[in-house]
C-alpha positions as CSV (number, residue, x, y, z in Angstrom):
1,X,173.0,182.8,234.2
2,X,175.4,182.9,237.1
3,X,177.4,185.7,235.3
4,X,174.2,187.7,234.9
5,X,173.3,187.2,238.6
6,X,176.8,188.2,239.7
7,X,176.6,191.3,237.5
8,X,173.2,192.3,239.0
9,X,174.6,191.9,242.5
10,X,177.5,194.2,241.7
11,X,175.1,196.8,240.2
12,X,172.8,196.5,243.3
13,X,175.7,197.0,245.6
14,X,176.9,200.1,243.8
15,X,173.3,201.5,243.8
16,X,173.0,200.9,247.5
17,X,176.3,202.7,248.1
18,X,175.1,205.6,245.9
19,X,171.8,205.9,247.7
20,X,173.6,206.2,251.1
21,X,174.8,209.7,249.9
22,X,172.3,212.3,251.1
23,X,172.3,214.3,247.9
24,X,172.0,211.2,245.7
25,X,169.1,210.0,247.9
26,X,167.3,213.4,247.5
27,X,167.9,213.4,243.8
28,X,166.3,210.0,243.4
29,X,163.3,211.1,245.5
30,X,162.8,214.2,243.4
31,X,163.3,212.5,240.1
32,X,161.6,209.1,240.6
33,X,159.1,209.5,243.4
34,X,155.6,210.6,242.4
35,X,152.7,210.4,244.8
36,X,149.4,208.9,243.6
37,X,147.9,212.4,243.2
38,X,150.8,213.5,241.0
39,X,151.2,210.4,238.8
40,X,148.6,211.5,236.2
41,X,150.1,215.0,236.2
42,X,153.7,214.1,235.7
43,X,153.9,210.7,234.2
44,X,151.5,211.5,231.3
45,X,152.3,213.6,228.2
46,X,154.4,216.7,228.9
47,X,153.5,220.2,227.7
48,X,155.8,219.9,224.7
49,X,154.2,216.7,223.5
50,X,150.7,218.1,223.9
51,X,151.7,221.3,222.1
52,X,153.3,219.2,219.3
53,X,150.1,217.1,218.9
54,X,147.8,220.1,218.8
55,X,150.0,222.1,216.3
56,X,151.0,219.2,214.1
57,X,148.2,216.5,214.5
58,X,149.4,214.6,211.4
59,X,153.1,214.4,212.4
60,X,153.7,210.8,213.1
61,X,157.5,210.5,212.8
62,X,160.0,211.5,215.4
63,X,163.0,211.5,213.0
64,X,163.3,215.0,211.5
65,X,165.9,216.8,209.5
66,X,167.5,219.8,211.0
67,X,165.7,222.2,208.6
68,X,162.4,220.6,209.5
69,X,163.0,220.8,213.2
70,X,164.2,224.4,213.0
71,X,160.9,225.3,211.2
72,X,158.9,223.6,214.0
73,X,160.8,225.5,216.6
74,X,160.2,228.8,214.9
75,X,156.4,228.1,214.6
76,X,156.2,227.1,218.3
77,X,158.1,230.1,219.6
78,X,160.8,230.3,222.2
79,X,160.3,228.7,225.6
80,X,160.2,230.8,228.8
81,X,163.3,231.3,230.8
82,X,163.8,229.5,234.1
83,X,163.1,232.5,236.3
84,X,161.8,232.7,239.8
85,X,158.5,234.0,238.5
86,X,158.2,231.1,236.1
87,X,158.8,228.5,238.8
88,X,156.3,230.3,241.1
89,X,153.7,230.2,238.4
90,X,154.3,226.5,237.7
91,X,154.0,225.7,241.4
92,X,150.7,227.6,241.7
93,X,149.3,225.8,238.6
94,X,150.4,222.4,240.1
95,X,148.8,223.2,243.5
96,X,145.6,224.3,241.7
97,X,145.4,221.0,239.8
98,X,146.0,219.0,243.0
99,X,143.2,220.9,244.7
100,X,140.9,220.1,241.8
101,X,141.8,216.4,242.0
102,X,141.0,216.4,245.8
103,X,137.6,218.0,245.1
104,X,136.9,215.2,242.6
105,X,138.2,212.6,245.0
106,X,135.7,213.8,247.7
107,X,132.8,213.1,245.2
108,X,131.4,216.6,245.5
109,X,129.0,218.0,242.9
110,X,131.1,220.1,240.6
111,X,130.9,222.0,237.3
112,X,133.0,219.8,235.0
113,X,133.9,222.7,232.7
114,X,136.3,224.0,235.4
115,X,138.2,220.7,235.4
116,X,139.0,220.4,231.7
117,X,142.7,221.0,232.3
118,X,143.0,217.7,234.3
119,X,144.2,214.4,232.9
120,X,141.7,211.9,231.6
121,X,142.1,209.6,234.6
122,X,141.7,210.8,238.2
123,X,143.2,208.7,241.0
124,X,141.0,207.7,243.9
125,X,141.8,208.7,247.4
126,X,143.6,206.1,249.5
127,X,141.6,204.3,252.2
128,X,142.3,203.4,255.8
129,X,144.4,200.3,256.0
130,X,146.2,200.7,252.7
131,X,149.9,200.0,252.6
132,X,151.9,202.9,251.4
133,X,155.4,204.3,251.0
134,X,155.9,207.9,252.1
135,X,158.6,210.6,252.2
136,X,159.3,211.6,255.8
137,X,161.3,214.7,256.9
138,X,161.3,214.3,260.7
139,X,162.3,212.6,262.9
140,X,164.3,210.8,260.2
141,X,164.5,211.8,256.5
142,X,163.9,209.2,253.9
143,X,161.4,206.8,252.3
144,X,159.5,204.6,254.7
145,X,156.7,202.1,254.4
146,X,153.6,202.2,256.6
147,X,149.8,201.8,256.9
148,X,147.2,204.6,256.6
149,X,145.3,205.1,259.9
150,X,143.3,208.2,259.0
151,X,142.5,210.4,256.0
152,X,142.1,214.2,256.1
153,X,140.5,215.2,252.8
154,X,140.1,218.8,253.8
155,X,143.9,219.4,254.1
156,X,145.1,216.7,251.7
157,X,146.9,214.7,254.4
158,X,147.2,211.0,255.4
159,X,147.9,209.9,259.0
160,X,150.4,207.0,258.6
161,X,151.7,204.6,261.1
162,X,155.2,203.6,259.9
163,X,156.5,200.0,260.0
164,X,160.0,200.9,261.2
165,X,160.4,200.9,264.9
166,X,160.9,204.2,266.6
167,X,159.3,206.4,263.8
168,X,155.7,206.2,265.1
169,X,152.7,207.9,263.4
170,X,152.9,211.1,261.4
171,X,150.7,213.2,259.0
172,X,152.1,213.3,255.5
173,X,150.8,215.3,252.5
174,X,149.1,213.3,249.8
175,X,151.6,214.2,247.2
176,X,154.4,212.5,249.2
177,X,152.5,209.2,249.6
178,X,152.4,206.4,247.0
179,X,150.4,203.2,247.4
180,X,152.3,199.9,247.3
181,X,149.5,198.5,245.1
182,X,148.6,199.9,241.7
183,X,146.3,203.0,242.2
184,X,142.6,202.9,241.1
185,X,141.4,205.6,238.7
186,X,138.1,207.1,237.7
187,X,137.6,208.5,234.2
188,X,137.2,212.3,234.2
189,X,134.4,211.9,231.6
190,X,132.3,210.0,234.2
191,X,131.9,213.3,236.2
192,X,130.0,214.8,233.2
193,X,126.9,212.6,233.9
194,X,124.3,213.5,236.5
195,X,125.1,210.4,238.4
196,X,128.3,210.8,240.3
197,X,130.9,208.0,239.9
198,X,130.8,205.6,242.8
199,X,133.7,204.4,244.9
200,X,134.7,200.8,244.9
201,X,132.3,198.8,247.0
202,X,134.9,196.8,249.0
203,X,136.9,198.6,251.6
204,X,140.3,197.4,252.8
205,X,140.3,194.5,255.3
206,X,142.2,196.5,257.9
207,X,139.6,199.3,257.7
208,X,136.8,196.7,258.2
209,X,138.6,195.1,261.1
210,X,139.1,198.5,262.9
211,X,135.5,199.6,262.3
212,X,134.1,196.2,263.3
213,X,136.1,196.1,266.5
214,X,134.9,199.6,267.5
215,X,131.3,198.8,266.7
216,X,131.4,195.5,268.6
217,X,132.9,197.3,271.7
218,X,130.2,200.0,271.5
219,X,127.3,197.4,271.2
220,X,129.0,194.9,273.6
221,X,128.4,192.4,270.8
222,X,130.5,189.2,270.5
223,X,129.3,188.4,267.0
224,X,132.4,187.1,265.0
225,X,131.1,188.9,261.9
226,X,132.0,192.2,263.6
227,X,135.2,191.7,265.5
228,X,137.2,189.0,263.7
229,X,137.7,187.4,260.3
230,X,135.0,184.8,259.7
231,X,134.3,181.6,257.8
232,X,131.0,180.7,256.0
233,X,130.1,178.3,258.8
234,X,129.8,181.2,261.3
235,X,127.1,183.0,259.3
236,X,123.6,182.5,260.5
237,X,120.8,181.9,258.1
238,X,118.2,183.8,260.1
239,X,118.4,187.6,260.2
240,X,120.9,188.9,262.7
241,X,118.4,191.7,263.4
242,X,114.8,191.0,264.1
243,X,112.2,193.7,264.4
244,X,110.3,194.8,267.4
245,X,110.7,198.5,267.0
246,X,111.8,200.0,263.7
247,X,112.3,203.5,264.9
248,X,115.0,203.2,267.5
249,X,118.0,202.8,265.2
250,X,119.8,205.7,267.0
251,X,119.1,204.4,270.5
252,X,122.6,202.9,270.8
253,X,124.4,206.2,269.9
254,X,126.5,207.1,266.9
255,X,130.1,206.5,265.8
256,X,131.7,209.0,263.4
257,X,128.3,210.6,262.9
258,X,126.6,207.4,261.8
259,X,124.2,205.1,263.9
260,X,126.3,202.4,265.4
261,X,123.8,199.7,264.5
262,X,123.8,200.9,260.9
263,X,127.6,200.6,260.9
264,X,127.4,197.1,262.4
265,X,125.0,196.1,259.6
266,X,127.3,197.5,256.9
267,X,130.4,195.7,258.4
268,X,128.5,192.4,258.5
269,X,127.2,192.9,254.9
270,X,130.7,193.7,253.5
271,X,132.3,190.7,255.3
272,X,129.6,188.4,253.9
273,X,130.3,189.8,250.4
274,X,134.0,189.2,250.9
275,X,133.3,185.6,251.9
276,X,131.0,185.1,248.9
277,X,133.8,186.5,246.7
278,X,136.3,183.9,248.0
279,X,133.7,181.1,247.7
280,X,133.0,181.9,244.1
281,X,136.7,181.9,243.4
282,X,137.0,178.4,245.0
283,X,134.0,177.3,242.9
284,X,135.6,178.6,239.7
285,X,138.8,176.7,240.5
286,X,136.8,173.5,241.1
287,X,135.0,174.0,237.8
288,X,138.3,174.3,236.0
289,X,139.5,171.1,237.8
290,X,136.3,169.2,236.8
291,X,136.7,170.2,233.2
292,X,140.3,169.0,233.2
293,X,139.2,165.7,234.7
294,X,136.5,165.2,232.1
295,X,138.9,166.1,229.2
296,X,141.4,163.5,230.5
297,X,138.6,161.0,231.2
298,X,139.6,160.8,234.8
299,X,137.0,159.7,237.3
300,X,135.6,162.4,239.6
301,X,136.1,161.2,243.2
302,X,133.4,161.2,245.8
303,X,135.4,163.7,247.9
304,X,135.5,166.1,245.0
305,X,131.7,165.9,244.6
306,X,131.2,166.3,248.3
307,X,133.4,169.4,248.4
308,X,131.6,170.9,245.3
309,X,128.2,170.3,246.9
310,X,129.4,171.9,250.1
311,X,130.4,175.1,248.1
312,X,127.0,175.2,246.4
313,X,125.2,174.9,249.8
314,X,127.5,177.6,251.2
315,X,126.6,180.0,248.4
316,X,122.9,179.4,248.9
317,X,123.3,180.2,252.6
318,X,125.3,183.3,251.8
319,X,122.7,184.5,249.3
320,X,119.9,184.1,251.9
321,X,122.0,186.1,254.4
322,X,122.8,188.8,251.8
323,X,119.1,189.2,251.0
324,X,118.2,189.7,254.6
325,X,121.0,192.2,255.2
326,X,120.3,194.2,252.1
327,X,116.6,194.5,253.0
328,X,117.7,195.8,256.5
329,X,120.1,198.4,254.8
330,X,117.2,199.7,252.7
331,X,115.0,200.0,255.8
332,X,117.7,201.9,257.6
333,X,118.1,204.2,254.5
334,X,114.4,205.0,254.6
335,X,114.6,205.7,258.4
336,X,117.5,208.1,257.8
337,X,115.6,210.0,255.2
338,X,112.7,210.4,257.6
339,X,114.9,211.6,260.5
340,X,116.8,214.1,258.2
341,X,113.5,215.6,256.8
342,X,114.7,214.7,253.3
343,X,112.3,213.8,250.5
344,X,111.2,210.2,251.0
345,X,112.3,207.5,248.6
346,X,109.5,206.5,246.3
347,X,108.4,202.9,246.7
348,X,108.6,200.6,243.6
349,X,104.8,200.3,243.3
350,X,104.4,204.1,243.3
351,X,107.0,204.5,240.6
352,X,105.3,201.9,238.5
353,X,101.9,203.4,238.9
354,X,103.2,206.9,237.9
355,X,104.5,205.7,234.6
356,X,101.4,203.5,234.0
357,X,99.2,206.6,234.4
358,X,101.4,208.4,231.9
359,X,101.1,205.5,229.5
360,X,97.3,205.5,229.8
361,X,97.1,209.3,229.2
362,X,99.2,208.9,226.1
363,X,97.1,206.1,224.7
364,X,93.9,208.0,225.4
365,X,95.2,210.9,223.4
366,X,96.0,208.9,220.3
367,X,93.2,206.3,220.6
368,X,91.3,207.9,217.8
369,X,94.1,207.1,215.3
370,X,93.9,203.3,215.8
371,X,91.2,200.8,216.5
372,X,92.0,198.2,219.2
373,X,88.9,196.3,220.3
374,X,90.7,193.7,222.4
375,X,90.9,194.7,226.1
376,X,93.8,192.3,226.6
377,X,95.8,193.8,223.7
378,X,95.1,197.3,225.0
379,X,96.3,196.4,228.5
380,X,99.5,194.8,227.1
381,X,100.2,198.0,225.0
382,X,99.7,200.1,228.1
383,X,102.1,197.9,230.2
384,X,104.8,198.0,227.5
385,X,104.5,201.7,227.0
386,X,104.8,202.2,230.8
387,X,107.9,200.1,230.7
388,X,109.4,202.2,227.9
389,X,108.6,205.5,229.8
390,X,110.3,204.1,232.9
391,X,113.4,203.2,230.9
392,X,113.3,206.7,229.4
393,X,113.2,208.3,232.8
394,X,116.4,206.6,233.9
395,X,118.4,209.1,231.7
396,X,117.1,212.0,233.9
397,X,117.4,210.6,237.4
398,X,119.9,208.8,239.6
399,X,118.9,205.2,239.5
400,X,118.5,203.4,242.8
401,X,117.4,200.0,244.0
402,X,113.7,201.2,244.2
403,X,113.7,202.2,240.5
404,X,115.3,198.9,239.5
405,X,112.8,196.9,241.5
406,X,110.0,198.9,239.9
407,X,111.4,198.1,236.5
408,X,111.5,194.4,237.5
409,X,107.9,194.5,238.6
410,X,106.8,196.2,235.4
411,X,108.6,193.6,233.4
412,X,106.9,190.7,235.3
413,X,103.5,192.3,234.9
414,X,104.0,192.8,231.2
415,X,105.1,189.1,230.8
416,X,101.9,187.9,232.5
417,X,99.9,189.7,229.8
418,X,101.8,188.0,227.0
419,X,100.4,184.8,225.6
420,X,102.4,181.8,226.9
421,X,103.2,180.8,223.3
422,X,105.1,184.1,222.9
423,X,107.0,183.9,226.3
424,X,110.3,182.8,224.7
425,X,110.1,185.6,222.1
426,X,109.3,188.2,224.9
427,X,112.3,186.9,226.9
428,X,114.8,187.2,224.0
429,X,113.5,190.6,222.7
430,X,112.7,192.4,226.0
431,X,113.6,190.6,229.2
432,X,117.3,189.8,228.3
433,X,118.2,193.3,227.0
434,X,116.5,195.0,230.0
435,X,118.5,192.6,232.3
436,X,121.7,193.9,230.7
437,X,120.5,197.4,231.3
438,X,119.7,196.7,234.9
439,X,123.2,195.2,235.5
440,X,124.9,198.3,234.1
441,X,122.6,200.8,235.9
442,X,122.7,199.1,239.3
443,X,125.3,200.4,241.7
444,X,125.2,196.9,243.2
445,X,126.5,195.4,240.0
446,X,126.0,191.7,240.1
447,X,124.1,192.1,243.4
448,X,121.0,193.3,241.5
449,X,119.4,190.0,242.3
450,X,119.2,191.0,245.9
451,X,117.3,194.3,245.3
452,X,114.4,195.2,247.5
453,X,111.2,193.1,247.1
454,X,107.9,194.6,246.1
455,X,107.0,195.6,249.6
456,X,109.3,197.0,252.3
457,X,110.2,194.1,254.6
458,X,109.2,194.4,258.2
459,X,111.9,192.1,259.5
460,X,114.2,195.0,260.0
461,X,117.0,196.1,262.3
462,X,116.3,197.1,265.9
């Protein structure tokens, strides 16, 4: 083992000496450094491999005789020479692909047919606060680590503050920046659907810290949920915002084009979600420890039970706070729609009534073909048909919390019409499958339990 360690140290010393040479350092950067935006373009299958797979799809071996290889070369033709025109064409093609990836990263509505030449997985844009390594030309050439302070999606640049003293902050092209953590990808196929793929819900901690500090200064608010990291004990159970006037959300001004109070609400909400995530992780660890104690027949101590109960109560407190903040976010969204003269978001009850009317019309058209005398059975058939029509409509629209809440209301109303003896059958055959569908459709993921209630809450942000 000592011999291997000594050998590794010798190789490391030689490599360090090699990288001190300017030409060797440049060669390593050109050959081994690929920015996040370039990784799917260069680290995937090369043109020769793709051409070989398309021309000979059943060729599995890579050990060929000379005659076989010569035949393949003749069928594929001669490669182009390395001329100036060839390299210029390749650079233009690369820049065009980078531009297309940036368009997808910006989440703009696009015609997917124009992006078929891109790889299957598209990297997400880096966020403020992400730790990266970048190639810098001036004032000092080399590879340096830093933190992203701003993102310029228009020009494909990142504003990076470097860790090394004396370098400062510089704008670097996105193809010369690589994240220290593994990059996150979105499948290209997800852009084919009408619903655009959503970015990860949790922003970086540094971004939240910077935004929270700016919002707290603008509002002159000392709430620890805004300006500093918090613990579950600092979260209030009552709503942080109480309603007196629901139309003055812009009275405090804007920050980056968004109402400051709305940003404050989002910062609080995201920090509460982060706290809940940590609490659930602690609860899972305690569950594992409890299972181990029971398997070894060890007694569960009073302190362990007390800590477990404290976590359960903390989660209950977090859920109450989440429910209040999510309702306030939905109110703000409705107010923004009104102020922007955009089509208003349909309320859950209106959505349910719309599909219920369609169900009644359908039943009235086909009522002559069957004879149902029981009014209760007819009402149940109408409710179930309305539920099916609502599920069918999800394939044609972008599903939001209002649609999901309407679906939940329809499911509850249908269950009320089912005989109590058949409740368990209804739950297994209808309620559970629809719950799985709700979980996959909701952009809130597992937060679907906190969707808007049947009526818009009046305890909203002021």
